[in-house]
N, CA, C and O atoms as a MOPAC input file, in Angstrom:
PM7 MOZYME 1SCF
protein

 N    114.24300 1   119.82300 1   275.57800 1
 C    115.59900 1   120.24900 1   275.28900 1
 C    115.81200 1   121.66100 1   275.83400 1
 O    114.90100 1   122.48700 1   275.78000 1
 N    116.97400 1   121.93800 1   276.34500 1
 C    117.24700 1   123.27300 1   276.88500 1
 C    117.19200 1   124.34900 1   275.80000 1
 O    117.50800 1   124.10300 1   274.63600 1
 N    116.78500 1   125.54000 1   276.21300 1
 C    116.80100 1   126.68900 1   275.33500 1
 C    117.55600 1   127.79800 1   276.04100 1
 O    117.47100 1   127.93100 1   277.26200 1
 N    118.29100 1   128.59000 1   275.28700 1
 C    119.05100 1   129.66900 1   275.89200 1
 C    120.14900 1   130.15500 1   274.98200 1
 O    120.02500 1   130.13000 1   273.75800 1
 N    121.23800 1   130.60300 1   275.60300 1
 C    122.35600 1   131.18300 1   274.86700 1
 C    123.61700 1   130.35500 1   275.08700 1
 O    123.96600 1   130.02100 1   276.21900 1
 N    124.28500 1   130.03300 1   274.00000 1
 C    125.56600 1   129.32700 1   274.03800 1
 C    126.65700 1   130.33000 1   273.71100 1
 O    126.64200 1   130.95700 1   272.65200 1
 N    127.61600 1   130.47800 1   274.64200 1
 C    128.76800 1   131.33400 1   274.39500 1
 C    129.97000 1   130.43500 1   274.17700 1
 O    130.26100 1   129.56300 1   274.99600 1
 N    130.66400 1   130.65000 1   273.07400 1
 C    131.82200 1   129.84600 1   272.69700 1
 C    133.06100 1   130.73300 1   272.73400 1
 O    133.10800 1   131.77200 1   272.07600 1
 N    134.06100 1   130.32000 1   273.50700 1
 C    135.36200 1   130.98600 1   273.50800 1
 C    136.31500 1   130.11900 1   272.69600 1
 O    136.72900 1   129.04600 1   273.13700 1
 N    136.65600 1   130.59800 1   271.50700 1
 C    137.59300 1   129.89700 1   270.62900 1
 C    138.99200 1   130.34700 1   271.02000 1
 O    139.38300 1   131.47900 1   270.73600 1
 N    139.75100 1   129.46600 1   271.67300 1
 C    141.06100 1   129.82900 1   272.20800 1
 C    142.14400 1   129.68200 1   271.14800 1
 O    142.76000 1   130.67000 1   270.74600 1
 N    142.37700 1   128.45600 1   270.69500 1
 C    143.43700 1   128.22000 1   269.71900 1
 C    143.50100 1   126.75600 1   269.33700 1
 O    142.64900 1   125.96300 1   269.73800 1
 N    144.51000 1   126.39700 1   268.56300 1
 C    144.69400 1   125.01100 1   268.12500 1
 C    146.17000 1   124.65400 1   268.17600 1
 O    147.04100 1   125.52400 1   268.16500 1
 N    146.43100 1   123.34900 1   268.23300 1
 C    147.80900 1   122.84200 1   268.26300 1
 C    147.92200 1   121.62400 1   267.36700 1
 O    146.97100 1   120.85900 1   267.20900 1
 N    149.09700 1   121.45800 1   266.78400 1
 C    149.40400 1   120.23800 1   266.04200 1
 C    148.60000 1   120.02900 1   264.78700 1
 O    148.45100 1   118.89600 1   264.32900 1
 N    148.06900 1   121.11700 1   264.21000 1
 C    147.30000 1   120.97000 1   262.98200 1
 C    148.21300 1   120.59700 1   261.82200 1
 O    149.39400 1   120.94600 1   261.80800 1
 N    147.65800 1   119.89300 1   260.86200 1
 C    148.41200 1   119.53600 1   259.66700 1
 C    148.51000 1   120.77500 1   258.77500 1
 O    147.48800 1   121.33700 1   258.38300 1
 N    149.72000 1   121.19800 1   258.45700 1
 C    149.92000 1   122.37200 1   257.62200 1
 C    149.61500 1   122.00600 1   256.17500 1
 O    150.29000 1   121.17100 1   255.57200 1
 N    148.58300 1   122.64800 1   255.63100 1
 C    148.16600 1   122.32300 1   254.26300 1
 C    148.91000 1   123.13800 1   253.21000 1
 O    148.78900 1   122.86000 1   252.01700 1
 N    149.67800 1   124.14200 1   253.63700 1
 C    150.48900 1   124.93200 1   252.69900 1
 C    151.91500 1   124.39200 1   252.71200 1
 O    152.50800 1   124.23000 1   253.77800 1
 N    152.46700 1   124.11500 1   251.53700 1
 C    153.78800 1   123.50700 1   251.47000 1
 C    154.91000 1   124.54200 1   251.54000 1
 O    155.97400 1   124.25700 1   252.09100 1
 N    154.69100 1   125.72500 1   250.99700 1
 C    155.74900 1   126.72700 1   250.95000 1
 C    155.68700 1   127.72000 1   252.10200 1
 O    156.72300 1   128.22600 1   252.53300 1
 N    154.50800 1   128.00400 1   252.60000 1
 C    154.31700 1   129.00000 1   253.65800 1
 C    153.57500 1   128.37500 1   254.83600 1
 O    153.08900 1   127.24600 1   254.75500 1
 N    153.49800 1   129.13000 1   255.92800 1
 C    152.61400 1   128.72400 1   257.01400 1
 C    151.18100 1   128.96200 1   256.57000 1
 O    150.88900 1   129.94300 1   255.88600 1
 N    150.29800 1   128.06900 1   256.95800 1
 C    148.90700 1   128.24300 1   256.56500 1
 C    148.25400 1   129.38300 1   257.37000 1
 O    148.78200 1   129.83100 1   258.38800 1
 N    147.10900 1   129.82500 1   256.88400 1
 C    146.33700 1   130.91800 1   257.48300 1
 C    144.99000 1   130.35800 1   257.93700 1
 O    143.99100 1   130.51100 1   257.23500 1
 N    144.95200 1   129.71000 1   259.10500 1
 C    143.72500 1   129.01800 1   259.51200 1
 C    142.63800 1   129.94600 1   260.05500 1
 O    142.91000 1   131.00000 1   260.63000 1
 N    141.41000 1   129.51100 1   259.84800 1
 C    140.24200 1   130.12500 1   260.46800 1
 C    139.26000 1   129.00800 1   260.79500 1
 O    139.41500 1   127.88300 1   260.32100 1
 N    138.25400 1   129.31300 1   261.60100 1
 C    137.30900 1   128.29400 1   262.03900 1
 C    135.89800 1   128.72200 1   261.66200 1
 O    135.51100 1   129.87500 1   261.85500 1
 N    135.12900 1   127.76900 1   261.11700 1
 C    133.70200 1   127.97000 1   260.87700 1
 C    132.97800 1   127.20700 1   261.98200 1
 O    133.09800 1   125.98600 1   262.08200 1
 N    132.22600 1   127.93200 1   262.81000 1
 C    131.49700 1   127.34500 1   263.93000 1
 C    130.05200 1   127.12700 1   263.49700 1
 O    129.38500 1   128.06200 1   263.05100 1
 N    129.56800 1   125.89300 1   263.62700 1
 C    128.21400 1   125.55000 1   263.18600 1
 C    127.42300 1   124.98200 1   264.37000 1
 O    127.83500 1   124.01800 1   265.01600 1
 N    126.29200 1   125.60500 1   264.62500 1
 C    125.38300 1   125.12600 1   265.66100 1
 C    124.01400 1   125.02700 1   265.00000 1
 O    123.28900 1   126.01400 1   264.87600 1
 N    123.68100 1   123.81600 1   264.58200 1
 C    122.48800 1   123.53900 1   263.78200 1
 C    122.50800 1   124.39200 1   262.52000 1
 O    123.39700 1   124.19800 1   261.69000 1
 N    121.58000 1   125.32600 1   262.32800 1
 C    121.56100 1   126.11700 1   261.09500 1
 C    122.34000 1   127.42800 1   261.21900 1
 O    122.49400 1   128.15600 1   260.23900 1
 N    122.83000 1   127.72700 1   262.42400 1
 C    123.59600 1   128.95600 1   262.63100 1
 C    125.07100 1   128.70000 1   262.31500 1
 O    125.62700 1   127.66500 1   262.68100 1
 N    125.68900 1   129.65800 1   261.63200 1
 C    127.08900 1   129.50600 1   261.26100 1
 C    127.80500 1   130.83800 1   261.45700 1
 O    127.31000 1   131.88700 1   261.04400 1
 N    128.97400 1   130.78500 1   262.09200 1
 C    129.79100 1   131.97800 1   262.28300 1
 C    131.23300 1   131.62700 1   261.93700 1
 O    131.63300 1   130.46300 1   261.96600 1
 N    132.00100 1   132.65700 1   261.61000 1
 C    133.37500 1   132.42900 1   261.15000 1
 C    134.33500 1   133.28100 1   261.98300 1
 O    134.08000 1   134.45800 1   262.24200 1
 N    135.43600 1   132.66500 1   262.39400 1
 C    136.46600 1   133.39100 1   263.14100 1
 C    137.28700 1   134.24700 1   262.18700 1
 O    137.13500 1   134.17100 1   260.96800 1
 N    138.14600 1   135.04900 1   262.75800 1
 C    139.09700 1   135.78700 1   261.93100 1
 C    140.15700 1   134.80900 1   261.41300 1
 O    140.30200 1   133.70200 1   261.93000 1
 N    140.87500 1   135.23000 1   260.40600 1
 C    141.95900 1   134.40500 1   259.84300 1
 C    143.22000 1   134.67700 1   260.64800 1
 O    143.62800 1   135.82700 1   260.81300 1
 N    143.83500 1   133.60600 1   261.15100 1
 C    145.09900 1   133.72400 1   261.89000 1
 C    146.23200 1   133.69100 1   260.85900 1
 O    146.85900 1   132.65400 1   260.64300 1
 N    146.47900 1   134.82700 1   260.23600 1
 C    147.43100 1   134.91600 1   259.11700 1
 C    148.83500 1   134.47200 1   259.51900 1
 O    149.42700 1   134.98500 1   260.46900 1
 N    149.34400 1   133.50300 1   258.76600 1
 C    150.71100 1   133.04200 1   258.95400 1
 C    150.97800 1   132.29400 1   260.24600 1
 O    152.13700 1   132.06900 1   260.59500 1
 N    149.94000 1   131.90600 1   260.96200 1
 C    150.13200 1   131.23700 1   262.26200 1
 C    150.35200 1   129.74200 1   262.13000 1
 O    150.67500 1   129.08500 1   263.11900 1
 N    150.18900 1   129.19200 1   260.95200 1
 C    150.51100 1   127.78800 1   260.72200 1
 C    149.67600 1   126.81400 1   261.53100 1
 O    148.45600 1   126.94700 1   261.62900 1
 N    150.36100 1   125.82200 1   262.11500 1
 C    149.66400 1   124.72700 1   262.79900 1
 C    149.39100 1   125.01700 1   264.27400 1
 O    148.86300 1   124.15000 1   264.97100 1
 N    149.73400 1   126.21000 1   264.77300 1
 C    149.50700 1   126.55800 1   266.18200 1
 C    148.82400 1   127.93100 1   266.31100 1
 O    149.35200 1   128.81600 1   266.98400 1
 N    147.65400 1   128.11800 1   265.67100 1
 C    147.00000 1   129.43300 1   265.70500 1
 C    146.33600 1   129.72900 1   267.05200 1
 O    145.95900 1   128.82200 1   267.79400 1
 N    146.20700 1   131.02100 1   267.34100 1
 C    145.44400 1   131.47300 1   268.50500 1
 C    144.45200 1   132.51400 1   268.03200 1
 O    144.77700 1   133.38700 1   267.22800 1
 N    143.22200 1   132.40600 1   268.55100 1
 C    142.18000 1   133.36200 1   268.17400 1
 C    141.69000 1   134.16800 1   269.37900 1
 O    141.60100 1   135.39400 1   269.30300 1
 N    141.37200 1   133.49900 1   270.48700 1
 C    140.79200 1   134.14500 1   271.67200 1
 C    139.60500 1   135.03200 1   271.28600 1
 O    139.56700 1   136.22200 1   271.59900 1
 N    138.64400 1   134.42000 1   270.60000 1
 C    137.44900 1   135.12100 1   270.14000 1
 C    136.20700 1   134.48600 1   270.75800 1
 O    136.16900 1   133.28200 1   271.01300 1
 N    135.18300 1   135.32500 1   270.99500 1
 C    133.90900 1   134.85600 1   271.53600 1
 C    132.83300 1   134.85200 1   270.46200 1
 O    132.79000 1   135.72400 1   269.59500 1
 N    131.96400 1   133.84800 1   270.54000 1
 C    130.84000 1   133.72500 1   269.62100 1
 C    129.59100 1   133.39200 1   270.43700 1
 O    129.66500 1   132.67500 1   271.43500 1
 N    128.45400 1   133.91500 1   270.00900 1
 C    127.18900 1   133.68200 1   270.70600 1
 C    126.22500 1   132.98400 1   269.75400 1
 O    126.04200 1   133.41400 1   268.61500 1
 N    125.60800 1   131.90200 1   270.23200 1
 C    124.58700 1   131.18600 1   269.46800 1
 C    123.31600 1   131.12200 1   270.29700 1
 O    123.37500 1   130.97900 1   271.51900 1
 N    122.17500 1   131.22500 1   269.64600 1
 C    120.88600 1   131.06600 1   270.30200 1
 C    120.48900 1   129.60300 1   270.18100 1
 O    120.37400 1   129.07200 1   269.07700 1
 N    120.28200 1   128.95300 1   271.32500 1
 C    119.87600 1   127.54700 1   271.33300 1
 C    118.35600 1   127.52000 1   271.44000 1
 O    117.79200 1   127.99000 1   272.42800 1
 N    117.68600 1   126.96400 1   270.41400 1
 C    116.23100 1   126.97600 1   270.41900 1
 C    115.61400 1   125.59900 1   270.59800 1
 O    114.67700 1   125.45100 1   271.38200 1
 N    116.10400 1   124.59800 1   269.90200 1
 C    115.50200 1   123.26800 1   270.07100 1
 C    116.41200 1   122.18600 1   269.50200 1
 O    117.07900 1   122.38200 1   268.48600 1
 N    116.42300 1   121.08700 1   270.15200 1
 C    117.11000 1   119.85600 1   269.73600 1
 C    118.53000 1   120.04800 1   269.20900 1
 O    118.96400 1   119.29500 1   268.33700 1
 N    119.25200 1   121.02500 1   269.71100 1
 C    120.66500 1   121.18000 1   269.35000 1
 C    121.46200 1   120.24500 1   270.25100 1
 O    121.35600 1   120.31500 1   271.47500 1
 N    122.25400 1   119.37800 1   269.64900 1
 C    122.98800 1   118.38800 1   270.44000 1
 C    124.49800 1   118.52900 1   270.33200 1
 O    125.23400 1   117.94400 1   271.12600 1
 N    124.97200 1   119.31200 1   269.33900 1
 C    126.41200 1   119.41000 1   269.15300 1
 C    126.79700 1   120.73300 1   268.51100 1
 O    125.98500 1   121.41800 1   267.88800 1
 N    128.06100 1   121.06000 1   268.68900 1
 C    128.68600 1   122.20900 1   268.04800 1
 C    129.78000 1   121.66000 1   267.14700 1
 O    130.61700 1   120.87600 1   267.59400 1
 N    129.78000 1   122.06300 1   265.88400 1
 C    130.80400 1   121.59700 1   264.94300 1
 C    131.75700 1   122.73400 1   264.63100 1
 O    131.33800 1   123.86400 1   264.38200 1
 N    133.03900 1   122.42100 1   264.64900 1
 C    134.07700 1   123.39600 1   264.32900 1
 C    134.84700 1   122.88800 1   263.11500 1
 O    135.51700 1   121.85800 1   263.18600 1
 N    134.75200 1   123.60700 1   262.01100 1
 C    135.48800 1   123.23900 1   260.79600 1
 C    136.67200 1   124.17400 1   260.66800 1
 O    136.49900 1   125.39100 1   260.59700 1
 N    137.87100 1   123.62100 1   260.63800 1
 C    139.08000 1   124.42000 1   260.49500 1
 C    139.45800 1   124.44900 1   259.01700 1
 O    139.58400 1   123.41500 1   258.36100 1
 N    139.63200 1   125.66800 1   258.52200 1
 C    139.95300 1   125.87400 1   257.11800 1
 C    141.25100 1   126.67200 1   256.99700 1
 O    141.63400 1   127.39700 1   257.91600 1
 N    141.91600 1   126.53100 1   255.85900 1
 C    143.12300 1   127.30900 1   255.56200 1
 C    142.76500 1   128.29300 1   254.45500 1
 O    142.42600 1   127.89500 1   253.34000 1
 N    142.84400 1   129.57300 1   254.77300 1
 C    142.52100 1   130.61700 1   253.80300 1
 C    143.61500 1   130.67800 1   252.73700 1
 O    144.79300 1   130.85600 1   253.04700 1
 N    143.21000 1   130.52800 1   251.49000 1
 C    144.15000 1   130.58700 1   250.37500 1
 C    143.74200 1   131.69800 1   249.42000 1
 O    142.57600 1   131.80100 1   249.03900 1
 N    144.69600 1   132.52200 1   249.03700 1
 C    144.42800 1   133.61400 1   248.10900 1
 C    144.41300 1   133.07900 1   246.68800 1
 O    145.37800 1   132.45200 1   246.24900 1
 N    143.33200 1   133.32000 1   245.96800 1
 C    143.27900 1   132.93300 1   244.56700 1
 C    142.76600 1   131.52700 1   244.29300 1
 O    142.37700 1   131.22400 1   243.16500 1
 N    142.75900 1   130.65900 1   245.30700 1
 C    142.23200 1   129.30200 1   245.11500 1
 C    141.24900 1   129.00200 1   246.24500 1
 O    141.11800 1   129.77500 1   247.19400 1
 N    140.57000 1   127.88100 1   246.12700 1
 C    139.60600 1   127.49100 1   247.15800 1
 C    140.33800 1   127.22600 1   248.47700 1
 O    141.45400 1   126.70600 1   248.48300 1
 N    139.69600 1   127.58900 1   249.59500 1
 C    140.28600 1   127.33900 1   250.90900 1
 C    140.38300 1   125.83800 1   251.16100 1
 O    139.51500 1   125.07200 1   250.74400 1
 N    141.44700 1   125.42600 1   251.84900 1
 C    141.67400 1   124.00800 1   252.14500 1
 C    140.99600 1   123.61300 1   253.45000 1
 O    141.01100 1   124.36600 1   254.42400 1
 N    140.40500 1   122.43100 1   253.45700 1
 C    139.81800 1   121.85500 1   254.67100 1
 C    140.93700 1   121.22500 1   255.48900 1
 O    141.63600 1   120.33800 1   254.99900 1
 N    141.11300 1   121.67200 1   256.72600 1
 C    142.18200 1   121.16100 1   257.58400 1
 C    141.67200 1   120.01100 1   258.43400 1
 O    142.36200 1   119.00400 1   258.59900 1
 N    140.46600 1   120.15400 1   258.97600 1
 C    139.87500 1   119.12500 1   259.82800 1
 C    138.70000 1   119.70800 1   260.58400 1
 O    138.40000 1   120.89600 1   260.46400 1
 N    138.03000 1   118.86400 1   261.36800 1
 C    136.89500 1   119.34800 1   262.14200 1
 C    136.81400 1   118.66100 1   263.48900 1
 O    137.34400 1   117.56700 1   263.68900 1
 N    136.13600 1   119.33200 1   264.40900 1
 C    135.88400 1   118.77600 1   265.74000 1
 C    134.39300 1   118.89400 1   266.00900 1
 O    133.76600 1   119.89700 1   265.66800 1
 N    133.83600 1   117.86600 1   266.62000 1
 C    132.43100 1   117.87000 1   266.99700 1
 C    132.35900 1   117.80300 1   268.51700 1
 O    132.91100 1   116.89300 1   269.13500 1
 N    131.67600 1   118.77200 1   269.11100 1
 C    131.59000 1   118.85800 1   270.56700 1
 C    130.15900 1   118.56600 1   270.99900 1
 O    129.25100 1   119.32700 1   270.66300 1
 N    129.93600 1   117.46800 1   271.74500 1
 C    128.58400 1   117.20200 1   272.25600 1
 C    128.21900 1   118.24000 1   273.31300 1
 O    129.04900 1   118.58700 1   274.15300 1
 N    126.98500 1   118.73800 1   273.27700 1
 C    126.57600 1   119.80800 1   274.18100 1
 C    125.84700 1   119.31900 1   275.43000 1
 O    125.60400 1   120.11000 1   276.34200 1
 N    125.49800 1   118.05500 1   275.49300 1
 C    124.77300 1   117.53000 1   276.66300 1
 C    125.51100 1   117.78900 1   277.98400 1
 O    124.87800 1   118.23500 1   278.94100 1
 N    126.83400 1   117.52700 1   278.07600 1
 C    127.53800 1   117.82900 1   279.34000 1
 C    127.47400 1   119.31500 1   279.69400 1
 O    127.41500 1   119.67300 1   280.87100 1
 N    127.48600 1   120.16900 1   278.69000 1
 C    127.39900 1   121.60600 1   278.92900 1
 C    126.03100 1   121.98200 1   279.48300 1
 O    125.94000 1   122.81500 1   280.38500 1
 N    124.96500 1   121.38000 1   278.95700 1
 C    123.62400 1   121.68200 1   279.44500 1
 C    123.49100 1   121.28900 1   280.91300 1
 O    122.76300 1   121.93800 1   281.66300 1
 N    124.18300 1   120.24000 1   281.32600 1
 C    124.12600 1   119.79900 1   282.73000 1
 C    124.98700 1   120.67800 1   283.63000 1
 O    124.57400 1   121.01000 1   284.74100 1
 N    126.17400 1   121.06000 1   283.17000 1
 C    127.12800 1   121.82000 1   283.98600 1
 C    126.91300 1   123.33400 1   283.90300 1
 O    127.08800 1   124.04100 1   284.89600 1
 N    126.53900 1   123.82800 1   282.73300 1
 C    126.37000 1   125.25800 1   282.52800 1
 C    127.63200 1   125.95100 1   282.05200 1
 O    127.56200 1   126.99600 1   281.40500 1
 N    128.79700 1   125.37100 1   282.37000 1
 C    130.06400 1   126.01200 1   282.01100 1
 C    131.13900 1   124.94300 1   281.88200 1
 O    131.30600 1   124.11500 1   282.77800 1
 N    131.85900 1   124.95600 1   280.78600 1
 C    132.99600 1   124.05100 1   280.60000 1
 C    134.21900 1   124.91300 1   280.30200 1
 O    134.21400 1   125.66300 1   279.32600 1
 N    135.27300 1   124.82300 1   281.12700 1
 C    136.47500 1   125.63500 1   280.89600 1
 C    137.13500 1   125.24100 1   279.57100 1
 O    136.81600 1   124.19000 1   279.01500 1
 N    138.05200 1   126.07400 1   279.05800 1
 C    138.71800 1   125.71700 1   277.80200 1
 C    139.28700 1   124.30200 1   277.84400 1
 O    140.09000 1   123.95500 1   278.71100 1
 N    138.84900 1   123.50500 1   276.88800 1
 C    139.17300 1   122.08500 1   276.82300 1
 C    139.66100 1   121.77200 1   275.41200 1
 O    139.19500 1   122.37500 1   274.44500 1
 N    140.59400 1   120.83400 1   275.29100 1
 C    141.10600 1   120.41500 1   273.98200 1
 C    140.20100 1   119.32900 1   273.40100 1
 O    139.87600 1   118.34600 1   274.06900 1
 N    139.80700 1   119.52400 1   272.16100 1
 C    139.00600 1   118.54100 1   271.42800 1
 C    139.78300 1   118.10700 1   270.20300 1
 O    140.46100 1   118.91800 1   269.57200 1
 N    139.68700 1   116.82200 1   269.86000 1
 C    140.42000 1   116.28100 1   268.72100 1
 C    139.89900 1   116.85000 1   267.40600 1
 O    138.69200 1   116.95500 1   267.18700 1
 N    140.83400 1   117.21100 1   266.54400 1
 C    140.51800 1   117.61900 1   265.17900 1
 C    140.73300 1   116.39800 1   264.29800 1
 O    141.78200 1   115.75500 1   264.35400 1
 N    139.72500 1   116.08200 1   263.47900 1
 C    139.74800 1   114.86200 1   262.68600 1
 C    139.49400 1   115.19900 1   261.21400 1
 O    138.67700 1   116.05800 1   260.88400 1
 N    140.21900 1   114.49400 1   260.34500 1
 C    139.97800 1   114.58600 1   258.90300 1
 C    140.10500 1   113.18400 1   258.34300 1
 O    141.11000 1   112.50800 1   258.56600 1
 N    139.09100 1   112.74600 1   257.61800 1
 C    139.07400 1   111.37900 1   257.06700 1
 C    139.30300 1   110.34300 1   258.16500 1
 O    140.03900 1   109.37500 1   257.97100 1
 N    138.67200 1   110.55100 1   259.30800 1
 C    138.72900 1   109.66900 1   260.47800 1
 C    140.13600 1   109.51900 1   261.06300 1
 O    140.41500 1   108.55000 1   261.77000 1
 N    141.02000 1   110.47600 1   260.77000 1
 C    142.37300 1   110.46600 1   261.32100 1
 C    142.59500 1   111.70000 1   262.18000 1
 O    142.10500 1   112.78300 1   261.86000 1
 N    143.33700 1   111.53600 1   263.27300 1
 C    143.67200 1   112.63300 1   264.18100 1
 C    144.56300 1   113.64100 1   263.46300 1
 O    145.57400 1   113.27500 1   262.86500 1
 N    144.17100 1   114.92900 1   263.53100 1
 C    144.94000 1   115.97900 1   262.85100 1
 C    145.26900 1   117.14500 1   263.78100 1
 O    145.48700 1   118.25900 1   263.30600 1
 N    145.31000 1   116.91700 1   265.09000 1
 C    145.62200 1   117.97600 1   266.03900 1
 C    144.47800 1   118.17700 1   267.01500 1
 O    143.59300 1   117.33200 1   267.14300 1
 N    144.51300 1   119.32200 1   267.70800 1
 C    143.45700 1   119.60600 1   268.67200 1
 C    143.12200 1   121.08900 1   268.66800 1
 O    143.93100 1   121.93400 1   268.28200 1
 N    141.90200 1   121.37700 1   269.10900 1
 C    141.42800 1   122.75000 1   269.18700 1
 C    140.88700 1   122.98000 1   270.59800 1
 O    140.18400 1   122.13300 1   271.14800 1
 N    141.22500 1   124.14200 1   271.17900 1
 C    140.79600 1   124.46800 1   272.54900 1
 C    139.61700 1   125.43300 1   272.51300 1
 O    139.65500 1   126.48800 1   271.88000 1
 N    138.56300 1   125.02000 1   273.22700 1
 C    137.32100 1   125.78400 1   273.23700 1
 C    136.74000 1   125.79300 1   274.64200 1
 O    136.69900 1   124.75600 1   275.30500 1
 N    136.29400 1   126.94700 1   275.09700 1
 C    135.55600 1   127.06800 1   276.35000 1
 C    134.09300 1   127.32700 1   276.04200 1
 O    133.78800 1   128.03900 1   275.08600 1
 N    133.17500 1   126.76600 1   276.83200 1
 C    131.75200 1   126.88100 1   276.55600 1
 C    130.98300 1   127.33400 1   277.79100 1
 O    131.28600 1   126.91600 1   278.90900 1
 N    129.98700 1   128.19200 1   277.58300 1
 C    129.08100 1   128.61700 1   278.64900 1
 C    127.66200 1   128.57600 1   278.10200 1
 O    127.39200 1   129.08900 1   277.01600 1
 N    126.75200 1   127.96000 1   278.86500 1
 C    125.34900 1   127.91200 1   278.46800 1
 C    124.50800 1   128.62200 1   279.51800 1
 O    124.60900 1   128.32700 1   280.70900 1
 N    123.68000 1   129.55900 1   279.07300 1
 C    122.77200 1   130.27800 1   279.96300 1
 C    121.34800 1   129.91900 1   279.55800 1
 O    120.89700 1   130.32800 1   278.48800 1
 N    120.62400 1   129.15800 1   280.39500 1
 C    119.24900 1   128.78500 1   280.04400 1
 C    118.36300 1   130.02500 1   279.88500 1
 O    118.56900 1   131.04400 1   280.54400 1
 N    117.39400 1   129.91600 1   279.01500 1
 C    116.52300 1   131.03800 1   278.70100 1
 C    115.75700 1   131.54700 1   279.92000 1
 O    115.61000 1   132.75800 1   280.08500 1
 N    115.26500 1   130.65000 1   280.77500 1
 C    114.45400 1   131.10500 1   281.90800 1
 C    115.26400 1   131.93500 1   282.89400 1
 O    114.68900 1   132.78400 1   283.57600 1
 N    116.54700 1   131.73100 1   282.99600 1
 C    117.38400 1   132.54300 1   283.88200 1
 C    117.63300 1   133.92900 1   283.30400 1
 O    117.83500 1   134.89400 1   284.04200 1
 N    117.61500 1   134.01900 1   281.98800 1
 C    117.87800 1   135.29900 1   281.34200 1
 C    116.67400 1   136.22300 1   281.44100 1
 O    116.83400 1   137.43000 1   281.62200 1
 N    115.47800 1   135.67400 1   281.32500 1
 C    114.28900 1   136.50300 1   281.17100 1
 C    113.59300 1   136.84000 1   282.48300 1
 O    112.77400 1   137.75900 1   282.51700 1
 N    113.88600 1   136.14000 1   283.53800 1
 C    113.20200 1   136.38700 1   284.79700 1
 C    114.16100 1   136.97600 1   285.80500 1
 O    115.33800 1   136.61700 1   285.85200 1
 N    113.64700 1   137.87400 1   286.60200 1
 C    114.46100 1   138.43400 1   287.66800 1
 C    114.61100 1   137.43400 1   288.79700 1
 O    113.91300 1   136.42100 1   288.83100 1
 N    115.51400 1   137.71100 1   289.71700 1
 C    115.76400 1   136.81200 1   290.84800 1
 C    114.50500 1   136.60400 1   291.66800 1
 O    114.22500 1   135.47900 1   292.08200 1
 N    113.73700 1   137.66100 1   291.91500 1
 C    112.53500 1   137.57800 1   292.73800 1
 C    111.51900 1   136.62000 1   292.11700 1
 O    110.98300 1   135.75500 1   292.81000 1
 N    111.25200 1   136.76500 1   290.82900 1
 C    110.25800 1   135.92500 1   290.16900 1
 C    110.69900 1   134.46800 1   290.19400 1
 O    109.87100 1   133.58000 1   290.39800 1
 N    111.96900 1   134.20800 1   289.99400 1
 C    112.46700 1   132.83800 1   289.99800 1
 C    112.32200 1   132.22700 1   291.38300 1
 O    111.93300 1   131.06700 1   291.51400 1
 N    112.63100 1   132.99400 1   292.40600 1
 C    112.54500 1   132.49300 1   293.77600 1
 C    111.11300 1   132.13500 1   294.13300 1
 O    110.87400 1   131.10100 1   294.75700 1
 N    110.17300 1   132.95800 1   293.75500 1
 C    108.77900 1   132.73500 1   294.11200 1
 C    108.15900 1   131.58700 1   293.33600 1
 O    107.18100 1   131.00300 1   293.80200 1
 N    108.68500 1   131.24500 1   292.18400 1
 C    108.07000 1   130.21600 1   291.36300 1
 C    108.32100 1   128.80600 1   291.88800 1
 O    107.70600 1   127.85800 1   291.40100 1
 N    109.21100 1   128.64400 1   292.87000 1
 C    109.53000 1   127.31100 1   293.34500 1
 C    108.61700 1   126.81600 1   294.45000 1
 O    108.69900 1   125.64300 1   294.81300 1
 N    107.76000 1   127.64700 1   294.99600 1
 C    106.87500 1   127.19400 1   296.07000 1
 C    107.62400 1   127.11800 1   297.37700 1
 O    108.60800 1   127.82900 1   297.58100 1
 N    107.16300 1   126.25900 1   298.26000 1
 C    107.82900 1   126.11500 1   299.55800 1
 C    107.15100 1   126.94500 1   300.61500 1
 O    105.93200 1   127.11400 1   300.58300 1
 N    107.91400 1   127.46300 1   301.54800 1
 C    107.32300 1   128.14400 1   302.70800 1
 C    106.53900 1   129.38200 1   302.33600 1
 O    105.59700 1   129.72700 1   303.04900 1
 N    106.87400 1   130.06500 1   301.26500 1
 C    106.16100 1   131.27600 1   300.89500 1
 C    104.71100 1   130.97800 1   300.50800 1
 O    103.84100 1   131.83500 1   300.66400 1
 N    104.44900 1   129.78100 1   300.00800 1
 C    103.11500 1   129.43000 1   299.56700 1
 C    102.35400 1   128.65500 1   300.62200 1
 O    101.18700 1   128.32600 1   300.40900 1
 N    102.95900 1   128.35900 1   301.72600 1
 C    102.30900 1   127.60100 1   302.77700 1
 C    101.34500 1   128.48400 1   303.54900 1
 O    101.68700 1   129.59600 1   303.95000 1
 N    100.12900 1   127.97200 1   303.75500 1
 C     99.10900 1   128.71800 1   304.50000 1
 C     99.08600 1   128.29100 1   305.97700 1
 O     98.39900 1   128.90500 1   306.79300 1
 N     99.82100 1   127.26400 1   306.30300 1
 C     99.79800 1   126.73100 1   307.67300 1
 C    100.51300 1   127.68000 1   308.63600 1
 O    101.55900 1   128.23900 1   308.30600 1
 N     99.94600 1   127.85400 1   309.81500 1
 C    100.60700 1   128.62700 1   310.87400 1
 C    100.81100 1   127.72800 1   312.07400 1
 O     99.97300 1   126.87100 1   312.35900 1
 N    101.88500 1   127.90700 1   312.76300 1
 C    102.22900 1   127.02500 1   313.88200 1
 C    102.26600 1   127.78700 1   315.16800 1
 O    102.53800 1   127.20900 1   316.22000 1

């Protein structure tokens, strides 16, 4: 399994179900990557079309296959409301290295509840820790050939 750094750009959401009846909801996102969890800022009063434009960094160590995004509505004085969640498979990202901001379905109780836009970048660990020279030399080829013509 790949190891390295996952950078998540949380752009925004559209068409979310407003869980507040009298006011616009105050959504935020809890990003979960295996045991790591981070929380976005609260988009106060932004209702069903919040924008965050925030970056998050996760360390990918082993067997991580997905990123989960739980959208919550911050409520003062009572428990926060669950708006919905999106699960993003990371396998395409490991192959491509970079996925531009893409809309993913937000689901609650197996029903569509809007979409969330997220951009992803994966940097493998071996590229981070080795300089260009060391990486180039590790591949073999003509530099390791002893034959002269």
